[in-house]
N, C-alpha and C positions, 0 to 999 in steps of 0.2 A: 363469877364465871360459872357455867354448869360442869358438872363433874361426870367424868368417864364411867360408863356403866362398867362393872366388873367383868361380865363375860365377854364384853366388847374389847376391853383392854387386854383381857388374856388372849383373845384372837390377835389383835394388834402386834403384841409384844412376841407372839409365835413367828412374826415376820421380822423380827431384830435378831436374826442369827446369819451364820456366813452362808446359809442357803441363799440369802437375798443380796443382791448388789449393795454398795454403800450409799447409792445415790436414793433408792428405795426406802434403806433403814432412815436416812435423813428426813425424807418427806414424812415417814409414819412419826417420827419423833416430832416433827413440826407440830402434826394434827394431835397427838396426845397432849401437847403441852399449850396449843391454841385453839384448837377447833374441835370440841367433843362431840358437835353435830356432824360435821363432816365425816369424822372418824366412825361414827356410827353408821352413817349411810354406807361407808366403804365396805364394813366389815359384817353387818348385821345378818347378811346370808352370802352363800355363795350365787355368783352370777349363773342364770340357768337358760338351757335351750328353749326357744319359744317357736312361735310361726315360721320365722326366718332365719333360723340358726340363733346364734347368741350375739346380741347388741348390748352395748352399755357405754356409760361415760368412762372416757380413758383416766387413768389415774392408778393409785396405789390400792391395795385391798382386794379380798376376796370375792367383792360384788362390783369390780371395776374390770376395765379391759386394760391388760397390760402384759407383759413379757411372761410372768409366772402364770396367770391364769389361762392364757392361750397356749404357753407351753405344756402345762397339764392336759389341754384339751388335745393338743397335738400328741402326747405321749400315750394318751388313752386309746386315740384313733389308731395310733401305731400296733398297741397292743390288740386291738379289735381285728384289724386287717391280718395280723399274723395267725390268729385264731379262725377266721372266716376262711382264709386262702392259704391252708397249711400246704408248704412245701411250693408255693409259688413264687416268683419273682415278682415282688410287689413294686407298683408303680402308682405316683400321685401327680396331680397337676395343681399348680398353684396360681392364682391371679390376685391383684390388688386394685383397689380403685383410688381415686384423687385425694383420699381423707389424709390428714395429718397423721403421721407415724405407720400408715398403711405398708409403704415400702419396707420400713424396717421391721415391722411385725410380719411380714410375708417372709423376709430373709430369715427371720428367727425361726418360723415355723419350717422352713425348709431345712433348717441345721437340726432341727430336733428328728424331723423324718430321717435325714442323712444320718444322724446319731445312731438310728435304729436300723440302718442299713437298708433303707427303703429308698428306691430311685426316684428323684424329684425332677419334674419337669415345670422350671419357674419362669414366667412371663418376665421378658427383660426390663419391661415397662408396665405401667399401667393398661389393664384391658378391661372390657366390660363384663359383668356377670354371664350374657348369655354365651360369650365367646367362651369362657371357663367350661361351662357345661357342654358345649360343643367340644372341647379340647379333650375332656374325660373320656368320650367314645373314640373321637379320633386318634387319640395316642394309645388307645387301648389300655387305660389305667384303670386301677381297683378304686380309686376314689378322687376327689378333687377339693381343694379350699379355696374361698374367695375372701378375702379381708375386705370388709364393707359395712357399712351402718345404712345402707340405702339412701332414704332421703330425710334421716335424722339430723338434728342440729350439728355444728360443727365439734362439738366436744364429744362427739360419739364414736365409736368405731365397732367392728363386729366381725364375727368367724362363721361363714357358712359352709357345711360339708354337704359333698356331693358324693353318690354312689357310682358303682361301675356302669349304670345305664344313664348316666348325666343327669340324673334327677337327684332333688335334695333327699337327705336321709331320712327314712320312714321306719315305721314298723317292720320287723322286729329289731332291725340294726339300731334304730336311735334310742331306744330304751337299754339295749345292750352297753352302747357307748356311754350313756350317762350314768349306768351302773359301776362301769368301769372307770370314769373319771372321778366319779365321788368316793370310791374306794383307795384312789392313788393319794400318795402324799408328795408335798412339793419335792422333796429330797430325791423321790423316783423318776423326776424327769431328767431324761438324758440330752443335755444342751451341748455335749462335746459333738461337734460338727465334723462331718467326713465329707471335705469337698468334692471327692471324686464322685459322689452319689447325687450331686446337684448339676442339672443340665438346663441352661438358658433357651428358651424359646421365643420367637418373634414371627418373622415374616411368613414362614412356612404354614403355620397354624392361622396367621390373619387371611392369606391367600386361599385357604380351604374354607375358612369360615364365611367370607365375603362371598365366595362362588355359591357356597350353598345357600345363603341368603337371597342371592339374585334368583337362583334357581326355585327357590320356595316360595318367594314374595312376588313374582311377575308373573302377569297374565295376559299375554300378547298385546300390551297397550302398544298402539302405533307411534312411530317415531314423532309424527306431526302433533299427536296429544301430549307427547311427553315435552317437546319444544313448547308447547303453550302454556304449560302449567308453570306458575311462578311459586316456589317453595321457600319459606323462612325456617331455618333450623337452629336451634339452641341447645347446647349439651349442658347447660346452667353449671359451667365449670367442671363438668364430670369427663367421665371417660369415653362416653360415646362420640367425642371427637375423632377418636382413633378408628372408628368402623363406620358411621351412618353417611357421613360425606362421601366416602368412598364407595359405600355400596350405591348410593344413589349415583353416582358417576358411573358406575360399572354398569348399571342398568340403563343408563342413558338419558338421565335428567340433567339437563345444563343450566337451568335456571333456580340455583339453589343459591340463597343469600344466607351467610352465617352471620349469628350475632357477635360482632367483634369483640365486644366487653366481655362477653361470657365464653369465648372458645378455647381460651386456655385453662388447663385443669389448675384448681386452688383449693384447697381443703377449708378454706374460711369462707367461701362463697360470697365475696364481697359486695356484689351487685342484689343479692336477694336476702330478704329475711329468713327465708326457708328454701331450700334446693328441692322443693317439691312441685312437679308438673300440675298436681291436683289443685294447686292454688293459683287463681287468675294473677295474684300479684307477681308471682314467681317468672310469668310469661308476658310482663307489660313491656319490656325492651323489644321483645320479639316482636309483640303486636304493633308496638310503634313503628317497628321497621317494615313491618307487613303494608300499612299505610303508606310509608314512602315508597314503596316498590310495587304497591298494587298488587300485592302477593294473593293468591287463591286459598293456601293453606299454610298454617303455621304448625310446627311440631317442636316440642321440647322434651328433652328425657332428664332422668334423676341422675345422681352422683355415680351410681354404678352401671347404667344404661340400660336396665330392665324394664322400667315402665317409661310409659310415653303420654304426653297431654296432646290433644289435637283441637286446633282451632280454625273454624272455616267461617265463609261468609253465610249469613243467613238471606232470607228472602229480600230483606232492604239493604243488602250490601255491606251489612255491619259484621265485623270479626267478633265472634263468639266461641268461648272454649266449652266443647263438648265435655259431659262427664264420661267417666270411665264405662258406665253402662251403655252409653248411645255409642261411643266408639265400637264397642264389642259388638252391639247389634248389627252396626254396618258391615264392619269386618265377616261377621258370622255368615250374614246375608249374601254379601259379596262372594266368599269362598264356596258355599253351598250352590250358589247360583253356578259359578265357575266348573264345580265339579259335576254339576249336572249337565251343563254343556257339553263337557269332555267325556260324558258318559262314565263318570267315576263314581256317582253314587250308588250305594246300594243299602240293603239291609244291615249291613255291618258297618256302614258309615257312623260316625259318631261325634258329636260336640260335649264339651264338658264346661263347667261353671261351678259356682260356689254358692251355698246356701244362703249367702247374704246378698247376691247379685239379683239382678231385676228377672222377674218369672217371664217377662216377655221374650227372653231369649228360648225357652222352650217351646212357646207358640211358633216361633220363626223356624225352628229346627224341625219340629215336627210335621211343620207343612211341606217339608221337602221330603218327607218319609226316612229321615235319618234319626238316630237314636240320641235322647239327651240325657247326660248323666250329670248329677249334682254331688259334690264333694265338700268337705271342710274349707274354710278359707285357707289359702295358701297353694301355689302353684306345684308343689310336692305332692299334692293327693291328685292333682291332675296328671302329675308324670306317672305316680303309682298304678292310676288306672290304664295308662298305655302299657305299661310293664307287665300289668297282671291280666292284660286282654289281649294277646298278641293276634287274635283271630280277628280284633276288629280293625276298623281303618280309621285314625284320628284325622279329623278335617281341620279341627282348630279351637280355640278355647281361650276363656278369660276370665277375669274378674272385676269387680265394680272399683278397685283401687288403681285402676289405670294401667292394668296389664293384660298382655294378649301375647299368645303362642300359636304360630302359622306351622302346621304339620307337625311332626316329632323329630327333626333332627337336631333340635334344641329340646331339652327336656326342663325348661323353666321360663317365666315369661321373658319376652324378647323383644326389647324396643328396636333393636336393629332391623328385623325382618319386618317388624309390625309398621316401622317408620315407611319403608318401601311399598307395603301393602296399602297403607293409608295413600301414599302419593298415586298407587294404581288406580284405586277408585276414584279418586279427585280427578284423576287427568281424563279417564274413562267417562264419568259423568258428565264433566266439562265439553268433551268432545260430542256428546249425545244431547247437547242442549239442555242439560240438567245441572245438579250440583250435588255435593257430598250431602248437604243440609236437605234439599229437596227430597234425596231419597230415604232420608230418616223419616221424615214426614209421611211420605207414602207408606213407609212401613207401619208408621202409626194408623194409618187408615185401615190398613189390611189385617192388622194383629193386635189392636187396641193401642189407647193411648197411655203409656206408663211414665209416670215421675216418680224418681228416686232422689232421695237426700241424705246425707250424712252428718250426724252431729257427734262431735268428738268432745268429751269432758276430761280435761287433763287433770291428774291427779298425781303429784310427784311424791316421791320418797316412801319412807315406811308408811306414815299417816295416810298418804294417798292411796298405797296398796291395801290397806286395810279397808280403807272407804269403798274401794272397787268392788272388793271381796262382799261387804256387807250389801251394797246395792243390788247385787246378784241374789245374795240369800233374800232380801227382802222382796224382790220380783217372784221368787219360787214360792215364800211363804204367804205373801198376799198379792196373787196375781192379779192382773188386770181383767175385769168382767165385761167391760164395755169400752169402746174407744170412738171418740167422736160420734156416738150416738148409735155406733154398730155393734151389735153383740160379738164378743169373742168366739169364735167356734172351734179353735184349734190352737193348742200349745203344744209345742215340740221343745223338750229338754235335751238337749244333747249330751248334758253331764251325765244325765240317768238312763239315756237312750231310750226316753219314753215319747209317745205322742198321745196327747190325751184329746180325743174328740167329744167335745162338751156336748153338742147335739146329740148324738148317738150313744154319748155315755160309754166309750169303748176306749181302750188303750192299745197301742200298737208298739210293737218294737222299732226303732230305728237302726238300720243295719249299716251304718258307717261308725267309724272310731269315735269314742267319747271325747268330747270338748265342752268348755264352759261356755255354751251359747243356749239363748232361748229366744225363740221365735213365736210371735203371736200372729193369728190370722183371723179376720173378722169375716161377718157373713157377705159384706160385699167385695171381699179380696183385698182389702188392705193388710199390708204385712209389715209386722215392726221385728226386727231382731236386735238382741242385745248380747255385746262380747267384750271382754277386755281385751286390749290390744295384746299380741304377743310379742311385739317388739317396741312399744312405747308405753309410758304410765299414762294410759287413757282408758277408759271405757267408751265403748263406740254403739251407738244407736242407729240403725238403718231403717229408713222409711221408704215404703214403696206403696203409692196409691194409683188407680187406674180409672178410666172412664172410657167411652167409645168416642172415636173421631171419624165422623162422617165425611167431611172433605178438608184438605188441606188448609183452605183459607180459613177454618175454624180454629186452628191449632192455638194461636196466641190467646183466645178467650178460654178454650177449654184447659189449655196448661196453667194458665192464670188461677182458675179454680181449683184444680189440683195443687198449686203452690199454697193458696190459701187454706185449703184442707190440712195440708202438713203442719202449716204454721198453729193451726187452731190444736190440733194432737199435741204438738210440741207445748203449748201453753196449758192445756189439758193435764198433761203428764209431768208438766213442770221440768222439761229438759231443754229449754232454752229458744 
């Protein structure tokens, strides 16, 4: 049997004290005696904050999600709040999703805040992430926490931190928090709850959130158009069952068919391999129901209800799943069109997206005379844009990973309001003898045909982490010079904040925060981005290619050519 490494064994034995409960110590002793590999994975580093907060496998150890790692986070946040808001009566809101142990971990987090005499508003039952973002502002809180691991596998859980604007933690508070947490010892975490500081919340916030979603996601769709639209919805065993059907009902949609097998929350996600609406397999049951009901649109949401997958019928009546870029394009076009009709568009109107999303969004936005802003991956950066630019009017924005935000009443991706928005678009297009899909093709003829694909290489554990780091080192030290016969003309390195124009041989500064991302552009507009996931053991490669589409009837042919091009690039670069 492999031996435990001395430094790992020392870290593990530090947990065999009376600071930690008997069950935790028992599990650690088992790992020491029987599973040195798992012991190393559990203790080789401290779990860290990434793109969407802290996510990890549940278990014992410093690199796992458990009472002690999250307790330490909460003590650190308590200390930060007391420093940042001296003399104020501090308040935080807490929500949790359907995952195993989320409810218990949420209660523990509430108790640590209460022990620090911070008023806690804890949802009495599971609620989606966008409602937590809303609740932070609605209840005038200083911060918020949601216990979730989004669409990760069942063994994961996580901890997302929100600030008083309802957006996730960003600089400078994020680095301050990490510094405080890293300096804390586990014996400094105060677990002695003061129940008088914990208040349960439910229907009052639900009502306000649902009303705000209907107000922001409705666009004068006629009652007859709503009656004529058939909708299939699935929450994939997640929290959106608490909000989305109710919002659709409030908005006047009557023909909503729920996927019965998936409507009850369940952290084991028994009917899917992965509770991720980005994957067609996850929506198979919903798509089958759509055929049975002759539905016009299928919508599925992830476990914490912040991202959505949309399927609609193509020109042949076949139900197909749109990718996140396509859904974002349609939603943004629709919002810009409605703002224009209502004379709400101005030079201060803006749309936001991320550096790995489709370049086509910029084309659409600027065609309406609105501003287009690009940020790092993650909705926290879009929320920061809104916060830092109060003189601008946020229309909407999204990212390729199936997230969208309508207006700024929620400061994170919001599948609740986006679900309603998708139905509004589908209903109005159908009433106008068109469709969601036909409008997408029309946009391609006006703004260029873009095709995007994502390849994710899973690299688990210590070795995987090292392999991902080395892949990015190799890309920097030996950059691609040519891709599919096209010269590379620009390389953006967000780690060094440098953009190298290889044609003009000039280098410019990138004026957004540093991140471990590389983006290559070729002379014909092909774009390839590489970045390690901030929440999963993956390195992701984003491909974008484009051409002209003269008429809708040519879409299938031209799209197939672009699909072939991406496959050639993947083969050439040995990326699967």
